[in-house]
C-alpha positions as CSV (number, residue, x, y, z in Angstrom):
1,M,25.5,-3.2,5.2
2,S,22.4,-3.5,3.4
3,A,22.9,-3.8,-0.4
4,S,20.2,-1.3,-1.0
5,L,21.8,1.6,1.0
6,D,24.1,4.0,-0.5
7,A,26.0,4.9,2.6
8,R,28.3,7.5,0.6
9,G,25.4,9.9,-0.1
10,F,24.8,9.9,3.6
11,S,28.3,10.5,4.7
12,E,28.7,13.5,2.4
13,Y,25.4,15.1,3.5
14,F,26.6,15.0,7.2
15,G,30.0,16.5,6.1
16,G,32.1,13.7,5.7
17,A,30.8,11.5,8.7
18,R,32.6,8.2,8.8
19,A,30.7,5.0,7.6
20,V,31.1,1.7,9.2
21,H,30.7,-1.4,7.1
22,V,29.7,-4.6,8.9
23,K,30.4,-7.6,6.5
24,G,27.4,-9.9,6.9
25,R,27.8,-13.7,6.1
26,Q,27.1,-14.3,2.5
27,F,27.8,-17.7,0.5
28,P,28.5,-17.8,-3.2
29,V,25.3,-17.3,-5.7
30,D,25.4,-18.3,-9.1
31,T,23.5,-15.8,-11.2
32,F,21.6,-17.0,-14.5
33,Y,20.0,-14.8,-17.1
34,T,17.7,-15.5,-20.1
35,H,18.9,-15.2,-23.4
36,H,16.1,-12.5,-24.5
37,A,13.4,-10.5,-22.9
38,E,10.4,-12.7,-21.8
39,P,7.2,-11.6,-23.0
40,D,5.1,-13.2,-20.0
41,Y,7.2,-13.2,-16.9
42,L,4.6,-15.1,-14.9
43,D,4.9,-17.9,-17.3
44,A,8.6,-17.9,-17.1
45,A,8.6,-18.1,-13.7
46,L,6.4,-21.1,-13.5
47,I,8.7,-22.9,-15.8
48,T,11.5,-21.8,-13.7
49,I,10.0,-23.2,-10.6
50,F,9.4,-26.7,-12.3
51,Q,12.9,-26.6,-13.6
52,I,14.5,-26.0,-10.2
53,H,11.9,-28.6,-8.4
54,L,12.6,-31.4,-11.1
55,E,16.3,-30.8,-11.9
56,E,18.0,-29.1,-9.0
57,S,19.2,-30.3,-5.5
58,P,17.0,-29.8,-2.4
59,G,16.5,-26.3,-1.2
60,D,13.6,-23.9,-1.0
61,I,12.8,-21.5,-3.9
62,L,11.9,-17.7,-3.5
63,V,10.0,-16.2,-6.2
64,F,9.6,-12.4,-6.3
65,L,6.2,-11.0,-7.7
66,T,4.7,-7.8,-7.8
67,G,1.4,-8.2,-5.6
68,Q,-1.3,-10.5,-4.3
69,E,-3.1,-10.9,-7.8
70,E,0.1,-12.3,-9.3
71,I,1.0,-14.4,-6.3
72,E,-2.5,-16.0,-6.2
73,S,-2.3,-16.6,-10.0
74,V,1.0,-18.1,-9.8
75,E,0.0,-20.4,-6.6
76,R,-3.0,-21.5,-8.4
77,L,-1.1,-22.6,-11.6
78,V,1.7,-24.2,-9.8
79,K,-1.2,-26.6,-8.0
80,E,-2.7,-27.0,-11.3
81,R,0.5,-28.3,-13.2
82,L,1.7,-30.5,-9.8
83,Q,-1.4,-32.7,-10.8
84,Q,0.2,-33.4,-14.0
85,L,3.2,-34.9,-12.6
86,P,4.0,-38.3,-11.6
87,E,3.0,-38.9,-7.8
88,G,6.6,-38.9,-6.7
89,S,7.5,-35.6,-8.1
90,R,4.5,-33.4,-6.5
91,K,6.2,-32.8,-3.2
92,L,6.2,-29.0,-3.6
93,L,4.5,-26.9,-1.0
94,T,3.4,-23.2,-2.4
95,V,3.4,-20.7,0.5
96,P,2.4,-16.9,-0.5
97,I,3.8,-14.0,1.5
98,F,2.6,-10.3,1.0
99,S,1.8,-7.4,3.4
100,A,-2.1,-7.9,3.2
101,L,-1.8,-11.6,4.1
102,P,-3.1,-12.2,7.4
103,S,-0.1,-13.0,10.1
104,E,-0.8,-16.7,11.0
105,K,-0.7,-17.2,7.1
106,Q,2.6,-15.3,6.6
107,M,4.3,-17.5,9.4
108,R,4.0,-20.6,7.0
109,A,6.6,-19.0,5.0
110,F,9.1,-19.3,8.2
111,R,8.1,-23.0,9.0
112,Q,10.1,-26.0,7.8
113,A,8.6,-27.8,5.1
114,P,7.5,-31.5,5.7
115,A,10.0,-34.2,5.2
116,G,10.8,-34.7,1.4
117,F,8.9,-31.4,0.4
118,R,10.4,-28.6,-1.3
119,K,8.7,-25.0,-0.5
120,V,8.3,-22.6,-3.2
121,I,7.7,-19.0,-1.4
122,L,5.7,-16.6,-3.7
123,A,6.6,-13.2,-2.3
124,T,6.4,-9.6,-2.9
125,N,9.6,-7.1,-2.1
126,I,8.7,-7.6,1.5
127,A,11.1,-10.4,1.4
128,E,14.1,-8.3,0.0
129,T,15.0,-6.6,3.3
130,S,12.1,-6.9,5.7
131,V,12.5,-10.6,6.5
132,T,15.0,-13.5,6.2
133,I,13.2,-16.8,5.2
134,P,15.2,-19.9,6.3
135,G,16.1,-22.7,3.8
136,V,16.1,-20.7,0.5
137,R,18.8,-21.7,-2.0
138,Y,17.0,-20.6,-5.0
139,V,15.6,-17.2,-6.1
140,I,13.6,-16.3,-9.1
141,D,13.8,-12.6,-10.0
142,P,11.4,-11.2,-12.8
143,G,12.9,-7.7,-12.3
144,L,10.0,-5.8,-11.3
145,V,8.1,-4.2,-8.3
146,K,5.2,-2.2,-7.6
147,A,6.2,0.9,-6.1
148,R,4.4,4.4,-5.4
149,S,4.8,7.2,-7.9
150,Y,3.9,10.8,-8.0
151,D,3.0,12.6,-11.2
152,P,3.3,16.4,-10.3
153,V,1.9,17.6,-13.4
154,K,-1.4,15.6,-12.9
155,G,-1.1,15.8,-9.1
156,M,-1.9,11.9,-8.7
157,E,0.0,9.4,-6.5
158,S,-0.5,6.0,-8.0
159,L,0.7,2.5,-7.6
160,I,2.6,1.1,-10.8
161,I,4.7,-1.9,-11.7
162,V,8.3,-0.7,-12.5
163,P,11.8,-2.3,-13.2
164,I,13.9,-2.7,-10.0
165,S,17.3,-1.3,-9.4
166,K,20.7,-3.0,-9.5
167,S,21.2,-2.7,-5.7
168,Q,17.7,-4.5,-5.5
169,A,18.4,-6.9,-7.8
170,L,21.5,-7.8,-5.6
171,Q,19.6,-7.5,-2.6
172,R,17.1,-10.4,-4.1
173,S,19.9,-12.7,-5.2
174,G,21.6,-12.5,-2.0
175,R,18.7,-14.3,-0.3
176,A,19.7,-17.5,-2.1
177,G,23.0,-17.2,-0.2
178,R,22.1,-16.7,3.4
179,E,22.7,-20.4,4.5
180,G,24.7,-22.0,1.9
181,S,25.7,-21.8,-1.9
182,G,22.7,-20.8,-4.0
183,K,21.4,-19.9,-7.3
184,C,19.5,-16.6,-8.8
185,F,17.7,-17.0,-12.1
186,R,17.1,-13.6,-13.4
187,L,14.2,-13.6,-15.8
188,Y,15.8,-11.0,-18.1
189,P,19.0,-10.8,-20.3
190,E,22.1,-9.4,-18.6
191,S,22.0,-6.5,-21.1
192,E,18.7,-5.5,-19.3
193,F,20.6,-5.7,-16.0
194,D,23.0,-3.1,-17.2
195,K,20.4,-0.6,-18.1
196,L,18.9,-0.9,-14.5
197,E,19.3,2.3,-12.3
198,D,22.2,1.7,-9.9
199,S,20.0,2.3,-6.8
200,T,16.2,2.7,-6.1
201,K,15.0,6.3,-6.5
202,P,14.6,7.9,-3.1
203,E,11.0,8.1,-1.8
204,I,11.2,11.7,-1.7
205,K,11.7,11.9,-5.7
206,R,8.7,9.8,-6.2
207,C,6.1,10.8,-3.7
208,N,3.7,13.7,-3.0
209,L,5.8,16.0,-0.8
210,S,2.8,17.7,0.9
211,N,3.4,16.3,4.2
212,V,7.1,17.0,4.1
213,I,6.5,20.6,3.4
214,L,4.0,20.9,5.8
215,Q,6.2,20.1,8.3
216,L,9.1,22.3,7.2
217,K,6.7,25.2,7.1
218,A,5.9,24.2,11.0
219,L,9.7,24.3,11.7
220,G,9.7,27.8,10.4
221,V,11.5,26.9,7.0
222,D,9.9,29.3,4.4
223,D,12.2,28.9,1.4
224,I,11.3,25.4,0.4
225,L,12.8,25.6,-2.9
226,G,16.0,26.6,-1.6
227,F,15.9,24.2,1.1
228,D,19.1,21.9,1.3
229,F,17.3,18.4,1.0
230,M,19.6,15.4,1.0
231,E,18.1,14.2,-2.4
232,K,16.5,17.4,-4.0
233,P,12.9,16.8,-5.2
234,S,11.8,18.2,-8.7
235,R,10.7,21.9,-8.6
236,A,7.5,20.6,-10.2
237,S,6.7,18.5,-7.3
238,I,7.6,21.1,-4.7
239,V,5.5,23.5,-6.3
240,K,2.5,21.2,-6.8
241,S,2.5,20.2,-3.1
242,L,2.7,23.8,-2.2
243,E,-0.4,24.3,-4.2
244,Q,-2.1,21.6,-2.8
245,L,-1.4,22.6,0.7
246,F,-2.9,26.0,-0.3
247,L,-6.0,24.5,-1.7
248,L,-6.3,22.3,1.7
249,G,-6.2,25.8,3.5
250,A,-3.0,24.9,5.3
251,L,-0.9,28.1,3.7
252,T,-1.9,31.5,3.3
253,D,-1.6,33.7,0.2
254,E,1.8,34.4,1.2
255,C,2.8,30.8,1.5
256,K,3.0,31.1,5.4
257,L,1.4,28.6,7.5
258,S,-2.2,29.2,8.1
259,D,-3.5,29.8,11.7
260,P,-5.4,27.6,12.9
261,V,-5.9,25.4,10.3
262,G,-2.3,24.7,9.0
263,R,-0.8,24.5,12.4
264,Q,-3.6,22.1,13.6
265,M,-2.7,19.9,10.3
266,A,1.0,20.1,11.2
267,Q,0.2,18.6,14.7
268,L,-1.4,15.4,13.2
269,P,0.8,12.5,12.2
270,L,-0.9,12.1,9.0
271,D,-1.3,12.8,5.3
272,P,-2.5,16.4,5.2
273,V,-5.7,15.4,3.2
274,Y,-6.6,13.1,6.1
275,S,-5.6,15.8,8.8
276,R,-7.9,18.4,6.9
277,A,-10.6,15.4,6.8
278,L,-10.5,15.4,10.4
279,I,-10.6,19.3,11.0
280,L,-13.6,19.4,8.7
281,A,-15.3,16.6,10.3
282,S,-15.4,18.4,13.4
283,Q,-17.6,21.2,11.7
284,F,-19.8,18.5,10.1
285,N,-20.6,16.8,13.3
286,C,-19.2,13.7,11.9
287,L,-15.5,13.3,13.4
288,E,-16.1,10.1,15.1
289,E,-16.8,8.4,11.7
290,M,-14.0,10.4,10.0
291,L,-11.5,9.1,12.7
292,I,-12.5,5.6,11.9
293,T,-12.3,6.0,8.3
294,V,-8.8,7.9,8.5
295,A,-7.7,4.8,10.7
296,M,-8.9,2.4,8.3
297,L,-7.6,4.0,5.5
298,S,-3.9,4.2,7.1
299,V,-3.4,0.5,6.9
300,E,-3.2,-2.5,4.6
301,S,-6.4,-3.6,3.2
302,I,-9.0,-4.4,5.8
303,F,-10.6,-7.3,3.8
304,Y,-8.9,-10.4,2.7
305,A,-10.3,-12.5,-0.1
306,P,-8.3,-15.7,-1.0
307,R,-9.0,-16.9,-4.5
308,E,-10.1,-20.4,-3.5
309,K,-13.0,-18.7,-1.2
310,L,-13.7,-15.6,-2.9
311,E,-17.4,-16.1,-3.0
312,E,-17.4,-16.6,0.9
313,A,-15.2,-13.7,1.3
314,R,-17.6,-11.8,-1.0
315,T,-20.8,-12.8,1.0
316,A,-19.1,-11.7,4.2
317,M,-18.2,-8.3,3.1
318,R,-21.8,-7.7,1.8
319,C,-22.7,-7.9,5.5
320,F,-20.7,-4.8,6.3
321,S,-21.0,-3.1,2.9
322,S,-23.0,0.2,2.6
323,P,-24.8,1.8,-0.6
324,E,-22.9,4.9,0.1
325,G,-19.6,3.4,-0.6
326,D,-16.6,2.0,0.9
327,H,-15.8,4.5,3.4
328,L,-19.0,3.8,5.3
329,T,-18.2,0.1,4.7
330,L,-15.1,0.6,6.6
331,V,-16.9,2.4,9.4
332,N,-19.4,-0.6,9.8
333,V,-16.5,-3.2,10.0
334,Y,-15.0,-0.9,12.7
335,H,-18.2,-0.6,14.6
336,A,-19.0,-4.6,14.3
337,S,-15.6,-5.1,15.9
338,D,-16.2,-2.8,18.6
339,E,-19.7,-4.7,19.5
340,F,-18.0,-7.8,19.1
341,L,-15.5,-6.8,22.0
342,D,-17.8,-5.0,24.0
343,K,-19.9,-8.2,24.3
344,R,-17.2,-10.8,24.7
345,M,-13.9,-9.0,26.3
346,V,-14.9,-7.9,30.1
347,G,-12.3,-9.1,32.4
348,L,-9.9,-10.7,29.6
349,S,-6.3,-10.3,29.2
350,K,-4.8,-8.4,26.2
351,E,-3.6,-11.8,24.8
352,K,-7.0,-13.4,25.1
353,K,-8.8,-10.5,23.7
354,D,-6.4,-10.7,20.6
355,K,-7.1,-14.3,19.9
356,I,-10.7,-13.9,20.0
357,L,-10.7,-10.9,18.0
358,S,-8.3,-12.9,15.3
359,K,-11.0,-15.6,15.2
360,W,-13.9,-13.5,14.5
361,C,-11.7,-11.7,11.8
362,K,-11.0,-15.2,10.2
363,E,-14.7,-16.0,10.2
364,N,-15.5,-12.6,8.5
365,F,-12.6,-12.5,6.0
366,I,-11.1,-9.5,7.7
367,N,-7.2,-9.0,8.2
368,S,-6.8,-9.1,11.9
369,R,-3.4,-7.3,11.8
370,S,-4.6,-4.4,9.6
371,L,-7.7,-4.1,12.2
372,R,-5.7,-4.2,15.1
373,H,-3.3,-1.8,13.5
374,A,-6.3,0.6,12.6
375,R,-7.6,0.5,16.2
376,D,-4.3,1.6,17.3
377,I,-4.1,4.3,15.0
378,H,-7.6,5.2,16.0
379,S,-6.7,5.5,19.6
380,Q,-3.6,7.6,18.8
381,I,-5.2,10.3,16.4
382,R,-8.3,10.6,18.7
383,G,-5.8,11.5,21.4
384,H,-4.5,14.3,19.3
385,V,-7.6,15.8,18.4
386,E,-9.0,15.7,21.8
387,Q,-6.0,17.7,22.9
388,M,-6.6,20.1,20.0
389,G,-10.0,20.6,21.5
390,L,-11.8,19.5,18.3
391,R,-15.4,18.2,19.2
392,V,-15.7,14.3,18.5
393,A,-19.4,13.8,17.7
394,S,-21.0,11.4,15.6
395,C,-23.5,11.9,12.7
396,G,-25.5,8.9,13.7
397,D,-27.8,8.1,10.7
398,D,-27.2,11.2,9.0
399,M,-25.1,9.8,6.2
400,L,-25.8,12.9,4.3
401,Q,-23.6,15.0,6.5
402,F,-20.6,12.5,6.3
403,R,-20.8,12.1,2.7
404,K,-20.8,15.9,2.7
405,C,-17.7,16.0,4.5
406,L,-15.7,13.3,2.1
407,A,-16.8,15.7,-0.9
408,A,-15.2,18.6,1.1
409,S,-12.2,16.7,2.2
410,F,-11.0,14.7,-1.0
411,F,-12.3,17.2,-3.4
412,L,-9.1,16.9,-5.2
413,N,-9.8,13.1,-6.0
414,A,-13.4,13.4,-7.6
415,A,-14.4,11.7,-10.6
416,L,-17.3,11.8,-13.0
417,R,-18.8,8.8,-14.7
418,Q,-18.3,9.0,-18.4
419,P,-21.1,7.4,-21.0
420,E,-19.1,4.0,-21.4
421,G,-19.0,3.4,-17.6
422,T,-15.4,4.7,-17.2
423,Y,-14.7,7.5,-14.9
424,R,-12.7,10.9,-15.4
425,A,-10.7,12.1,-12.6
426,L,-11.9,15.9,-12.5
427,A,-8.4,17.3,-11.1
428,S,-6.1,15.1,-13.6
429,G,-8.3,14.5,-16.6
430,Q,-7.4,10.7,-16.2
431,V,-9.7,8.0,-17.3
432,V,-10.0,5.5,-14.6
433,Q,-12.0,2.5,-13.4
434,I,-13.7,1.6,-10.3
435,H,-11.5,-1.4,-8.6
436,P,-13.6,-4.5,-8.6
437,S,-13.0,-4.6,-4.7
438,S,-15.2,-1.9,-4.2
439,V,-19.0,-2.0,-3.0
440,L,-19.6,0.6,-5.8
441,F,-18.2,-1.7,-8.7
442,Q,-21.6,-2.6,-10.0
443,A,-23.5,0.4,-8.9
444,K,-21.5,2.9,-10.9
445,P,-22.8,6.3,-9.4
446,E,-22.6,9.6,-11.3
447,C,-20.0,11.4,-9.1
448,I,-17.7,9.8,-6.6
449,V,-14.4,10.8,-4.5
450,F,-11.6,8.2,-4.0
451,N,-8.5,7.7,-2.2
452,E,-6.1,5.6,-4.2
453,L,-5.3,5.0,-7.7
454,V,-3.5,1.8,-8.7
455,Q,-2.1,1.2,-12.1
456,T,-1.8,-2.4,-13.7
457,N,-3.0,-3.1,-16.9
458,H,-5.9,-0.5,-16.2
459,K,-5.9,2.5,-13.9
460,Y,-8.1,1.4,-10.9
461,I,-9.5,3.9,-8.2
462,R,-10.1,2.4,-4.8
463,N,-11.9,3.5,-1.4
464,I,-14.7,5.3,-3.1
465,S,-18.0,7.0,-2.1
466,R,-20.7,8.3,-4.0
467,I,-21.4,11.9,-3.6
468,D,-23.5,14.7,-5.7
469,Y,-21.7,16.5,-8.3
470,L,-23.2,20.0,-7.2
471,W,-21.5,19.7,-3.9
472,L,-18.2,20.3,-5.4
473,S,-18.5,23.9,-6.2
474,E,-20.3,24.5,-2.9
475,L,-17.9,22.8,-0.7
476,A,-14.6,23.3,-2.5
477,P,-15.3,26.6,-4.4
478,Q,-11.5,27.7,-4.2
479,Y,-10.8,24.8,-6.5
480,Y,-13.9,24.2,-8.6
481,C,-15.3,27.6,-9.3
482,S,-11.8,28.7,-10.7
483,Q,-11.7,25.4,-12.7
484,N,-14.9,26.1,-14.3
């Protein structure tokens, strides 16, 4: 049984159903703690990597970090410090693994290191349960993870760095004991481990519930507050999600599923905001562009910019970028891949097509796995909207129509530029900044819509397009007129 699964809760919810525990093979793992809290856990991880490399017996090292930025930073520092060691002590191979990394680069983590070398795998929590990496005998755990969180008061969902739970810590340490005895170095005191939550907070308690509630409404469940959830979300989260569904037109004044909009939204396997965007796009005659946008927003980052080739990656991105924002940039990438496939793929097998597309993606610093996934999603949701009878048309060069549709769809995520160059999210009042990866990072338009909030040392917004501020009261009067 997975160390992160609470079988008792499932058993009780299903009326005392019996749980079968299958014991996996696990070798002893010695766990070490720091004497005090580490002010800089990245530096502590770096010191621990070299301590293991220089003092411990053979075996690969698995380091848990919170995201791509941290992984690339630690990778660079490891390579720099290796050059300061005697030549005979430099046999340390750094291998990153995170979900946005192209598949071919992820596979390096599973390959055996060259003779005499030790591998240090720098990973996100993807290496906790999703994959088992052979050869790992040492684990370094700073005790943090980047997780999705929802604030029902502000109505904002964001990615934030938070402490892991005890079950996650055990899952991580267990990675050192898959093939033999190992060691786990926790970069925090044992007293901090004792304070951790026993298990990870269920997703239903930390995410926007709009899609869950929409599906319950479609199934005929009217009393959402009284519904017997396995893990009861907060009343505030339920009420905020009901409010959001009402603003999107999915619910009537009586809190019933609206017809046809609510019923159409419930048929689409998407976040309700994206479902509503597709329905609106058919009215704005830009459903072709919105299908692509929603598919591309539904996958990991399309662009891949390795630190060592950052300028090359930025140059490649500029070939696709649109002055209107990131949404049209994603549409441009999709169209470019379509043109490439149309010219070269006649009569080829799927395997050869994938191989040629992967090469094109690599040359253009695009994540081939994400693009293939987006193309699959596009095909799936296009089938849904055609079955629903929505008219799939393109706005062609009329970008004004598409931008108006974005404003009408994502009005809950609108933000206005402030005098100092930051932005104020109109719905929540939060002060945010445009993420450096956005094509609008330098432009800083007066008013924008966005799709994601990421919180590190700053609050960043991603996937942004410029809109006209006056459109909001015209296109979403049910919200902005009442707010004003």
